[in-house]
Residue frames relative to the residue before (quaternion, step in Angstrom):
aa qw qx qy qz dx dy dz
M 1.0000 0.0000 0.0000 0.0000 0.00 0.00 0.00
N 0.1689 -0.7660 0.6164 0.0689 3.56 -1.12 0.80
F 0.1772 -0.8113 0.5555 0.0419 3.54 -1.06 0.77
T 0.1755 -0.6848 0.6904 0.1536 3.49 -1.32 0.56
Y 0.0109 -0.8343 0.5482 -0.0565 3.58 -0.84 0.94
L 0.2296 -0.7244 0.6296 0.1614 3.51 -1.38 0.37
L 0.1445 -0.7556 0.6341 0.0784 3.52 -1.06 0.87
E 0.2601 -0.7006 0.6320 0.2051 3.52 -1.19 0.60
C 0.2963 -0.7713 0.5447 0.1435 3.55 -0.74 1.12
A 0.6996 -0.4842 0.3320 0.4073 3.55 -1.28 0.38
D 0.7030 0.4488 -0.2734 0.4792 3.61 1.08 -0.62
G 0.6146 -0.5926 0.3285 0.4040 3.58 1.31 0.20
T 0.5344 0.6141 -0.4199 0.4013 3.59 1.23 -0.08
L 0.3668 -0.7144 0.5539 0.2196 3.55 -1.29 0.38
Y 0.1492 -0.7684 0.6190 0.0639 3.55 -1.07 0.83
C 0.1409 -0.7898 0.5939 0.0602 3.59 -0.86 0.96
G 0.1138 0.7864 -0.6009 0.0864 3.55 -1.03 0.85
W 0.2777 -0.7193 0.5965 0.2229 3.53 -1.33 -0.14
T 0.0118 0.7938 -0.6070 0.0350 3.55 -1.21 0.54
N 0.3712 -0.6960 0.5511 0.2720 3.55 -1.26 0.24
N 0.7405 0.2328 -0.1856 0.6025 3.59 1.32 0.13
L 0.2559 -0.8280 0.4797 0.1374 3.57 0.10 1.31
E 0.6659 0.5075 -0.3202 0.4433 3.61 0.83 -0.90
K 0.6692 0.4955 -0.2970 0.4674 3.58 0.91 -0.91
R 0.6616 0.5081 -0.3054 0.4593 3.58 0.96 -0.86
L 0.6404 0.5113 -0.3283 0.4699 3.60 0.98 -0.78
A 0.6361 0.5226 -0.3250 0.4654 3.57 0.99 -0.83
A 0.6356 0.5214 -0.3260 0.4668 3.59 1.01 -0.79
H 0.6380 0.5100 -0.3264 0.4756 3.60 0.94 -0.85
E 0.6755 0.5077 -0.2983 0.4438 3.60 0.88 -0.92
R 0.6648 0.4812 -0.2896 0.4926 3.60 1.16 -0.59
G 0.5111 -0.6355 0.4258 0.3919 3.57 1.26 -0.27
A 0.6016 0.5703 -0.3476 0.4382 3.58 1.27 0.25
G 0.4854 0.7066 -0.4115 0.3096 3.60 1.25 0.02
S 0.7587 -0.2034 0.1561 0.5988 3.55 0.97 -0.87
K 0.6234 -0.5439 0.4089 0.3852 3.54 -1.23 0.50
Y 0.6336 0.5513 -0.3311 0.4301 3.58 1.02 -0.84
T 0.7458 0.4051 -0.2444 0.4690 3.60 0.71 -1.00
R 0.5339 0.6449 -0.4043 0.3683 3.61 1.11 -0.57
A 0.7298 0.4167 -0.2246 0.4933 3.57 1.00 -0.83
R 0.7397 0.3969 -0.2036 0.5039 3.60 1.29 -0.12
L 0.2825 0.7814 -0.5066 0.2301 3.58 1.08 0.70
P 0.5778 -0.1683 -0.7964 -0.0604 1.52 -2.21 1.17
V 0.3208 -0.7146 0.5865 0.2061 3.53 -1.34 0.33
R 0.1730 -0.7723 0.6060 0.0797 3.54 -1.27 0.52
L 0.4206 -0.6871 0.5336 0.2573 3.56 -0.90 0.96
V 0.0660 -0.8297 0.5543 0.0025 3.59 -0.69 1.10
W 0.7969 0.0272 -0.0100 0.6034 3.60 1.25 -0.26
H 0.1464 0.7672 -0.6229 0.0452 3.53 -1.21 0.56
E 0.1337 -0.7450 0.6474 0.0891 3.53 -1.32 0.48
A 0.3208 -0.7456 0.5577 0.1735 3.56 -1.10 0.76
F 0.0748 -0.7838 0.6164 0.0063 3.55 -1.15 0.77
E 0.5577 -0.6123 0.4530 0.3298 3.54 -1.20 0.57
T 0.8210 0.2081 -0.0862 0.5246 3.58 0.90 -0.85
K 0.6308 -0.5292 0.4285 0.3721 3.51 -1.32 0.48
S 0.6674 0.5172 -0.3181 0.4311 3.59 0.87 -0.90
E 0.6216 0.5262 -0.3459 0.4659 3.61 1.04 -0.69
A 0.6672 0.4995 -0.2999 0.4642 3.58 0.92 -0.90
M 0.6621 0.5023 -0.3042 0.4655 3.57 0.98 -0.82
R 0.6319 0.5164 -0.3325 0.4727 3.60 1.04 -0.74
R 0.6550 0.5026 -0.3137 0.4691 3.57 0.97 -0.85
E 0.6084 0.5439 -0.3524 0.4581 3.60 1.02 -0.74
A 0.6615 0.5038 -0.3088 0.4619 3.59 0.87 -0.91
T 0.6477 0.5163 -0.3120 0.4654 3.58 1.00 -0.82
V 0.6771 0.4918 -0.2937 0.4620 3.59 0.86 -0.97
K 0.6363 0.5399 -0.3349 0.4376 3.59 0.97 -0.78
R 0.6752 0.4877 -0.2928 0.4696 3.60 1.15 -0.58
L 0.5223 0.6376 -0.4163 0.3838 3.60 1.24 -0.22
S 0.5152 -0.6079 0.4999 0.3393 3.54 -1.21 0.51
R 0.6768 -0.4581 0.3695 0.4422 3.57 -1.25 0.24
R 0.6543 0.5209 -0.3088 0.4530 3.59 0.90 -0.93
E 0.6642 0.4952 -0.3036 0.4705 3.61 0.95 -0.83
K 0.6356 0.5102 -0.3262 0.4789 3.60 1.03 -0.73
E 0.6437 0.5149 -0.3223 0.4654 3.58 0.98 -0.79
A 0.6311 0.5174 -0.3283 0.4757 3.60 1.06 -0.71
L 0.6188 0.5350 -0.3258 0.4740 3.58 1.05 -0.78
I 0.6571 0.5034 -0.2939 0.4779 3.58 0.95 -0.91
A 0.6555 0.5189 -0.3140 0.4499 3.60 0.93 -0.89
R 0.6523 0.4992 -0.3150 0.4755 3.60 0.96 -0.84
F 0.6433 0.5217 -0.3127 0.4650 3.57 1.00 -0.85
S 0.6630 0.5077 -0.3008 0.4607 3.59 0.92 -0.93
A 0.6500 0.5077 -0.3173 0.4680 3.57 0.98 -0.82
A 0.6613 0.4957 -0.3102 0.4698 3.59 0.94 -0.82
E 0.6346 0.5309 -0.3210 0.4609 3.59 1.02 -0.80
S 0.6877 0.4813 -0.2898 0.4599 3.59 0.93 -0.87
E 0.6462 0.4860 -0.3112 0.4994 3.59 1.25 -0.45
G 0.4817 -0.6962 0.4134 0.3351 3.55 1.27 -0.25
T 0.5412 0.6175 -0.4107 0.3964 3.58 1.18 0.48
C-alpha cells in the first residue's frame, strides 16, 4: 500500500508527501529525519492521508495536493476528519 499524506507542522504550515510505509515515515518525521522542511518545524501531526495501490498513484496525488490552495487543503482535511469521526 502507498500513501499520500499531509502533516500540520508546529508553525501551522502544511507539508505534503508520499510513502509506502505511513507509520515508519511518520516516525521519521517525528525524529526530525523525515524531511528538511519538517525538521525545523517539529512537532508535526498527521491531518490527512489517502491510500493507493501503486507508487505512481500516490505520487500523482501528492503532486495534485501540492498544487491546491491552503483553503482547498483545509477543506480536504475537514472532510477527512469528518469521515474519520463517523468511522468510515
